[in-house]
C-alpha positions as CSV (number, residue, x, y, z in Angstrom):
1,M,9.8,-0.5,-14.1
2,P,7.3,-1.7,-11.4
3,T,4.4,0.6,-10.7
4,I,3.5,1.3,-7.1
5,L,0.2,2.9,-6.0
6,L,0.7,5.0,-2.9
7,V,-2.6,5.7,-1.1
8,E,-1.8,8.3,1.5
9,D,-3.8,11.3,2.7
10,N,-0.9,13.1,4.4
11,E,0.6,15.4,1.8
12,M,4.1,15.5,3.5
13,N,4.2,11.7,3.8
14,R,3.0,11.3,0.2
15,D,5.5,13.7,-1.2
16,M,8.5,12.3,0.7
17,L,7.7,8.7,0.1
18,S,6.8,9.1,-3.6
19,R,10.0,11.0,-4.4
20,R,12.1,8.4,-2.6
21,L,10.4,5.5,-4.4
22,M,10.9,7.3,-7.8
23,R,14.6,7.7,-7.0
24,K,14.8,3.9,-6.5
25,G,13.3,3.4,-10.0
26,Y,9.6,2.8,-9.3
27,E,6.8,4.5,-11.2
28,V,4.5,5.9,-8.5
29,L,0.8,6.6,-8.8
30,I,-0.8,8.6,-6.0
31,A,-4.2,8.6,-4.4
32,D,-5.1,10.9,-1.5
33,D,-8.2,9.1,-0.2
34,G,-9.6,5.6,-0.1
35,A,-12.2,6.1,-2.9
36,T,-9.5,7.4,-5.3
37,G,-7.2,4.6,-4.3
38,L,-9.8,2.0,-5.0
39,K,-10.6,3.6,-8.4
40,T,-6.9,4.0,-9.4
41,A,-6.1,0.4,-8.4
42,T,-9.0,-1.0,-10.4
43,E,-8.2,1.1,-13.5
44,E,-4.4,1.1,-13.5
45,K,-3.6,-2.4,-12.0
46,P,-0.4,-1.4,-10.2
47,D,2.3,-4.0,-9.4
48,L,2.0,-3.2,-5.7
49,I,-0.1,-0.9,-3.4
50,L,1.1,1.0,-0.3
51,M,-2.0,1.6,1.7
52,D,-2.4,4.0,4.5
53,M,-5.1,2.5,6.8
54,S,-6.5,5.8,8.2
55,L,-7.9,7.4,5.1
56,P,-10.8,9.7,4.4
57,V,-13.9,8.7,2.3
58,I,-13.2,4.9,2.6
59,D,-10.6,3.7,5.1
60,G,-7.7,1.5,4.0
61,W,-9.1,-1.6,5.7
62,E,-12.3,-1.4,3.6
63,V,-10.4,-0.5,0.4
64,T,-8.1,-3.6,0.9
65,R,-11.1,-5.9,1.5
66,R,-12.7,-4.7,-1.7
67,L,-9.5,-5.0,-3.7
68,K,-9.0,-8.6,-2.4
69,A,-12.6,-9.5,-3.1
70,D,-12.3,-8.4,-6.8
71,P,-10.8,-11.1,-9.1
72,E,-9.2,-8.2,-11.2
73,T,-7.2,-6.8,-8.3
74,R,-7.0,-9.8,-5.9
75,A,-3.4,-10.7,-6.8
76,V,-2.0,-7.1,-6.4
77,P,0.1,-7.2,-3.2
78,V,-0.9,-4.6,-0.5
79,I,1.4,-3.3,2.2
80,A,-0.5,-1.6,5.1
81,L,1.1,1.6,6.3
82,T,0.0,2.7,9.7
83,A,1.2,4.7,12.7
84,H,-0.4,2.0,14.9
85,A,2.3,-0.4,16.0
86,L,0.3,-2.9,18.1
87,S,0.4,-6.6,17.3
88,T,-3.4,-6.5,16.9
89,D,-3.0,-3.9,14.2
90,R,-0.8,-6.2,12.2
91,E,-3.3,-9.0,12.7
92,K,-6.2,-6.7,11.6
93,A,-4.2,-5.7,8.5
94,M,-3.6,-9.3,7.5
95,A,-7.2,-10.2,8.2
96,A,-8.3,-7.4,5.8
97,G,-6.2,-9.0,3.1
98,C,-2.9,-7.1,3.3
99,D,0.1,-9.0,2.2
100,D,2.5,-7.2,4.6
101,Y,2.5,-4.4,7.2
102,D,4.8,-1.6,8.0
103,T,4.7,1.2,10.6
104,K,5.1,4.9,10.3
105,P,7.4,6.8,10.4
106,I,8.6,4.8,7.4
107,E,12.1,3.3,7.5
108,L,12.8,3.3,3.8
109,E,15.3,0.4,3.7
110,R,12.9,-1.9,5.6
111,L,10.0,-0.9,3.4
112,L,12.0,-1.5,0.2
113,E,12.9,-5.0,1.4
114,K,9.2,-5.7,1.8
115,I,8.3,-4.2,-1.6
116,E,11.0,-6.2,-3.4
117,H,10.1,-9.4,-1.6
118,L,6.4,-9.1,-2.7
119,L,7.3,-8.0,-6.2
120,R,9.5,-11.1,-6.7
121,G,6.7,-13.3,-5.3
122,D,9.0,-14.9,-2.8
123,P,7.4,-17.4,-0.5
124,E,7.1,-16.4,3.1
């Protein structure tokens, strides 16, 4: 069963998305701020990370940059989750090291396709 780390500070979003992912058969780890997300990713080495970009303590942009700079976590795919839907936000997420990008509110089927694509290691 693949493990997904959900780094999300909004309790309602965190609860809703984690329950839906667990129903789909994923093990879900949760972090509610960037510092906890960074620590959890480093210690637990999840199969994939869903990263809110607007986080307290350390924002998702910086957490992603640090994870991708670390040889231990560099290969873990990161999907940016943000309410910002501008094309420049997608570019910013990819520049920070994210492997994909999705907008809030979450459309579960679209997000699941992205998750499954990255977990399979499919080429772009």
